[in-house]
N, C-alpha and C positions, 0 to 999 in steps of 0.2 A: 398606681398613682401617676398622673401625666408629669412630664418633666417641668419642674418649676424653677425659674431662674432668679437667683438672689444676688443683689449687689450690696456688699458690706463695705462701708466708707469709714475708714478710721485711720488716723495718722500713726497709730501704734499697732498696725494690723499683724505684725509678726507675733504679738503676745496673745493673739486670739486664734492661733492655729489649732489648738484643741477643739475650739467651737467649730471651726470650719471643717475639720475631719469628722466631727460628730454629724454636721449637717449633710455632708457628702455620704456618709455611711447610711443615712436615713433616705438616700435617694435624691437629694436636692443638688442642683447645679449652682454653684457659688463662685462669683467673680469678686474681686477685691479692688479697692482704690484707697490711696493714702491721702487724697486732698479733695476738697469740694469742686474745684475746677475740673480735675480729671474725671470725677464722677459724672459731672454734667455732660462731658465729651462722650463719655461711655453710654449714657442714658440716650444721647441723641443718635447714637450709631447702632445700639443693640436693644431689643426688647427685654425689659425685666418685669417680673410679676410682683417684686416687693423690694423695698431698700431698708437696710439697717444703717442708721446714720449717726456717727458720733457727733454730740453737740459741741465739744471743745476742740477745735482744730485750728492750726496756724492758717493764715490767709483767709479763705472764705470760711466763716464760722458755720457750724451746723445749722443755725437758724437761717443764715443768709442762704445756704445751699438749698435748704428746705423750700424757702420762698421761690427760688429760681426753678426748682423741680416742679412745684405746683403751677407755676406760670406755664411751664411747657406740657406737663402731663397732670392736670389736676386730679385725675382719679387714681394715680398710682399711689398705692399704700406706702407709707414711710413710717418706720418705727425709729423714734429718736432715743439714743443711749447717752447717758450722761453721768458724771461722778457727782454733780451737784444736785441738791434738793431745794435750791433757792426757788422761792415761789414765783418770782418774776420770770425765771427762765422757763418754768413750766407753763406760766401763762402765755408767754411768747410762742412756745412750741404748739400748745393747744389752739391758740388763736390763728396759728398758720396751718391748721387742719391736718395734724398728725393723725395716724391711725392707732398708735400705741406709744407707751412711754415706759422705758426701763431704766433702772438706777444701777450703775456699776457697783460692785462686780456682779455681772449676770451669770446665771448657771444654765446649763443646756435646756433643762426643762422649761425655764422661762421663755427661752428662744422658741422652743417647739410650740408652747402655748400661743405665743404671739403669731406664729405662722398659721396655725390652725384657726385662730380667732379671725385673722384677716383673710385668708386664702380659702379656708374650708368652712367658714361660719355658716354661709348659706346651706351647704349640704348637711352640716351638723344640725343647723336649726330646723330644716326640713324633716330630717329623720326623727328628731326629738318631738317636734310638733305633731307629726303623723301618728307617732306611737301614743303620745298623750291624748290625742283626739280619739284614737281607736278605743282607748279604755273609757273616755267619756261618752262616747257613742253608746256603748252598752249601758252605762248609768242613765243617760238621757232616755233611751229607749225604755228602760224599766220604770222611770218616773212617768213618762207619757202613758204607760199601760194602767196607771192607777187614776184615782179621782183627785185631780189637782184642784187646789183652792186658789184664790186670787194672788197670794204672795208667791205660791209655787209657780204660777204661770209667768209671773214677772222674772222669777229666778231662771225659769227655763229659757225665756227669751234672752236675758242677759247671757247665758251660757252660749247659746246659738250665735249672738252677735260677737262674743268674744272669740269663738273658734272660726268664725267667718273672717274676722280680720287677721288672726293668727295664720290661717291656712292661705289667706291672700298673700301675706308677707313671705311664706314658704315656697309659694310657687307650685304647690303640689295640685295639679289639675285633677287627678283621679279622686283624691280625698275631697276636694271642693265639691265634686259630683255627688259624693256620699253625703256630705253635709247638706247639699241642696235637697235631696231626696228626704233626708231627716226633717229639715225645715218645712217641707211641703207636708209631711205626715203631722207635724206639730200644728201647722196652720189648719189643716182639716179638723183637727181635734179641737183647736182653740175656737173655730167658728161654731162648733156644736156647743162648747161651753157658754159662749156668748149668747147664742140663740136660747139656750135653757134658762139664763139668769137675767137677760137685759131688762125684761119687763119689771122684774122685782127690784133691780138696782135703780132705775129711774123713778120708781114709785116710792123709793125709800124703804123698802122691806127688807129685813134681814141684813147679812153681812154684805156690804157694797163698797166698791172701790172709790177713790176720788174720781170724780167725773168732770167733764168740761165746765158744767154750770156750778160746780162747788170748789173750783181750783182757787179762785180769788179768796173765797170765804175761809178755807182751810189751810191754804198754803202762803197766801199773800198778806191779807189784812193783818193777821196776828204779828207781822213783822213791822208793821208802820208804827212809827214813834220816835225813837232815839236818834235815828240818822235817816237820810234819804234813802228811798228804795227805788231802784230801777228795775223794771220788768221788760226784758227783751223777748218779744214773741217773734220767733223766726219761722215764718209760714212754712209748713209742710217740711219741718226738719225731723227726719227719721232718728231713731236711737242710735244706729250704726253710724250715721253722719256726725251726731254729737260726739261719739267716742273717737272719730277721726279728727275732729276739731280740738278735742280736749287737751292733747299734748301741747298745741300752741297756746291755748288759753292758760294752761297751768304755768307758763312762763311768768305770768303776772299775777295769777290767783291760786288760792288753795280751794279745793272742791270741799265744801262743807257737807253737802249731801247730794247724792246722785240717785234721784228717784224716778218713778214713772206714775203717770195717771192714765185713766182710760178715756180716750175720745168718744163722745157720744155718736150715734148714727143719725144721718149719714156722716161719714168722716170727711166732711168738706168744709171749706172756708165759711160758706153762708150759714151753716148750721152750727159747727162746732165752735167757731170763733165768736159769733154772736152769743152764743151760750156762755161762753167763757167770760166775756165782758159783762154780760147782763146778769149773771148769776141765776138764770132762768133757762128752762128748756124751751125749744123753739115755738111750740104752740102757746106757751105762757107769754113769751115775747109778743107774738102776734095778737094775743088777746089784750095784753095790759099796755102795750105801746104799738098800736096798729100804725101810727104815722112813721115808726122807725123800722118796720118790717116789710120787706119786698118779697112777695111769694115767687116760688120757682118759676111760674108761668107769666110773671109780670116783667116788664122791661125796667132796666136800671140797675144800678150797683146794689149788690145784696149786702154790703157791709160799710156803708157810709156813715152809720150812726153809732158806731162802736164807743166813741167817747161819751155820747149822751147816755148810752146804756151803762157804761161804767160808772158815770156820776150818780145815776139813779141806784145802782148797786150800792155804792158807798153810803148814800142817804139811808137806804132800807136798814143798814146796820148801824146808823147813828155816827158814822165816821166822819168828822170834819177834817179835811185834809186839803193842803194845796196841791193840785194835780196838774199834769200836763199829758198830752196824748199826741204822738207824732207817727205818721205812717210814711215809710220810706219805699218809694216805688222805683227809683232810678238812681244813678250815681250822683247827679246834681244834688238831689235831695239829701242823699247821704252825706255828702260834703258839707252842706248847710247845716246839717244836724250835728256834726262835729263842732263846727264854729260856734253853735248855740249852747253847747253843753254847760259853759260857766253859768249861763243865766238860769239853769235848771237846779243848780245846787240848793236854792232856798226852798225848793219844793219838798213836800213829804213823799210824794209818789209820782214817778215819772214812767210812762209806758212808751216804748218804741216798737212799733210793728215793722219788721223788716221782710220784704216780700220776694227776695231774690230766688230762693230755693224753689219755691212754688213756680216762679217764671221759668226757671230752668227746666222744671218737669214738663211743663206745656210746651216749651220751646223745642225740647228734645223730641216731642210727638210730632211737631209741625215742621221742623227744619232738618234737612238731611244731614248738614254738617254737625248739628248737635247730637244727632243720633249716633254718628260716627265717634264723636268725642266721648259720649257717655253711653257706650254700647251695652254695658252690663253694670251690676252693682259695685264692683271695684272701680270701674271708670267713672261711675256716677259720684262715688265718694271722693274720687281724686279730683274730679272737676270742681266739686263743692269745696274741697280744701284749697285748691289753687285760687278760686275766687276769694275765699275768706282771707287768705294771706295778704292780699293786696286791696281789701275793700275797705270803705269807710266803717263798716261795722266793726272790724278789727281796731281801727283808729278809736272808735267810741269805747270799745272794752278796754283798751290800753289806757285812755285818758281817765276813765273812772278807776283804774287800778291805783292811782295815786291819790284818791280821795276817800274820805271816810264814809263809804256807802255800802248799802246792801245790794248786790247784784243778783238777779234771778234770771235765768234763761229757760225758756219753754217754748212750746209750739202749740198749734190747734190740732193737728192731725199728721200722719205720715202719709206714705204712698207704697204701693206694691208694683213690682214688675209683673204685668199680666201676661198669661200663656194661653189658656185654654177658652175658647168662645162658648157662649151659652145663648141659644136663640130665644129671642123675645119678640113679640109683636105688640105694637101699641098705636094708638091714634096720633093725630098730628099735635096734640097738646101734651104728649108724653115728653119728659125731660130728656136732655141730651147726654147726661152722665153715663160713663161706661160701666160704672160699679154699682149703681143703684137706679131704679126706675120708680116713678110714681105716676098714677093715672087711673082711669076708671075702666079702661078696656085692654088691659094687659093680658097677653096670652103667653104662657110659659109652662115648663115642666116644674111642677112644685117641688120635686126631689132635688132639683140643681140649684135651688135658691133658698134664702132665708126670707120668709114673707111675713109681714105684718098687715093683717086684713082689717085690724081696728087701730088706726094710727093714733087715736086719742088715748089709747092705753099707754103708748110710749112717747106721748107729748109731741106728736109730729102734725103739722098743719095739713089739712085735707084741701084738695082741689074742689071736691064735691062729696056728697054722701057716700057714693060707692067706690071712691078712689082708695087705693092701698099703696103700700111700699114693698119692693122687694130688693134684696141685696145679694151681690156676689160674694162668694166665699173664697178664702185662700187666693189663688192667682187667676181666678175666672174673670171674664169681662163679657158684657151683653153685646150681642151682634144681631142686626136685623136680617131676615132672610133675603130681602132685596139686595142684590149686588153683594152677597154674602162673602164670597172669596176674596174679592177686592178689600172689603171692610176688614176682614180678619187679618189679612196680610199686612194692611196699613197699621193696625193697632196692636198686633202681637209684639210682646217684648217692649212695649211702652210703659212708663211709670203712671199709674192712675191711682185715684183715691175716691172714697166714697162708700167702699164696702167693708168687709170684716176680714181682717188678717192681723197677725201679730204687728206688722210693719205699719198699718194704718192706725191701729187702735192704741197700742201701748206706746206711749210717747214720753220724751224726757221732761223732767222738771229738775233744774239744777240750781243749787245755791251756792254762791262763790263769796269769798272774802278776799280782799286784795293782799297780796304778800307784803307790800309797803303802804303804810298809811301816812 
């Protein structure tokens, strides 16, 4: 154990001699002080790893000393020790960012535990997390070798996300590499699973998951009635990003249900989100509402009629409700949305589409500075969390927490960090998406893709009679042979969507209830 320096501050330090000897025998270096003023001088002159601080001292009190320590060294761990169990003293200490809190008389084991928690916690956490994942690794491997059903695939993905976040916190790079390999294996098998069953799902045959076009019918419309319902659709929000935001949101809400649904193919805004609001598959929207559907090869916004599609969806189910629809594309629009929330309380159903995460994904591809800020999955989650903490979206969520409303959070699709290029050749009318292609003259290796040669069977619009759709699996992306090396270098390790992966297809649907009404 490296030398750890402790400063113990107590005006009755002589009474603590047995504790000091105990710590020295354990290999710790312990200095002592009998006053807050003296302790502050010692901290400014010498480096310490942790402070034990008596709360009740003459002169500078423990709370006052703590505040001055934190002004100088905010990250220095301080363990407060007191005779009093009065609530206001505990609240003052906790509010001043103590690392631990002990009530006198303390015993040696309590002191040792406080040291281990605050100085060795990362090491102990890493060791425990690594050991636990090693056991789970074998269990997940066994499950993947079987024939998984819909619920089992969602459970597998939950486990993989859980361990991804835990290993990220532990900082164990080698185990993160093991997890990435297991996740890649799972993604390859999940792609086969979706390929085998997708046609049956969208045609309504057999056991099928909740899909984009059935989300409102199955998850939202039954909740309309007694109180206002707010549906927040955060574009391109992956399940791991939701789990990163969850602790902040839980400060104001209880999670009533943490579910997933399956995004339709292609896992893009044009297809998945239009289907979500319309309650119809893409080719059905194109046929039933041609004035509101913009084809892939046409100019113009592909999602400008979501409000109209949603209203038609409500009418088909005979639901008469006062509704609102708002799309937030920038900070100014977000702030205006916060200001207008009181006016929405009289509505039965309010939809807010928030586009930041999708814009972040695209900006990361196109802007070098964003690439560096969101280099990998942990950084991508971190920048999403940092944005959310200071965003109007959080203000919206906090405002609603003090109202008697039902809050639902979901998305239209996720994204995956792409790694391996797959060559494809198409004519000038072929779409530009990196995870799926559609056209009539596509040239590719059929073993490397998922292909639908009859788009009508999976309710996808055709460009012409001979056009088909192909999709990337796992972490692949399409690349043209022309200028191939430059293209691959530019897009490798960017976050893309449109294809088939756990991250793109399995997306969160969260029901929340305010802690205070």
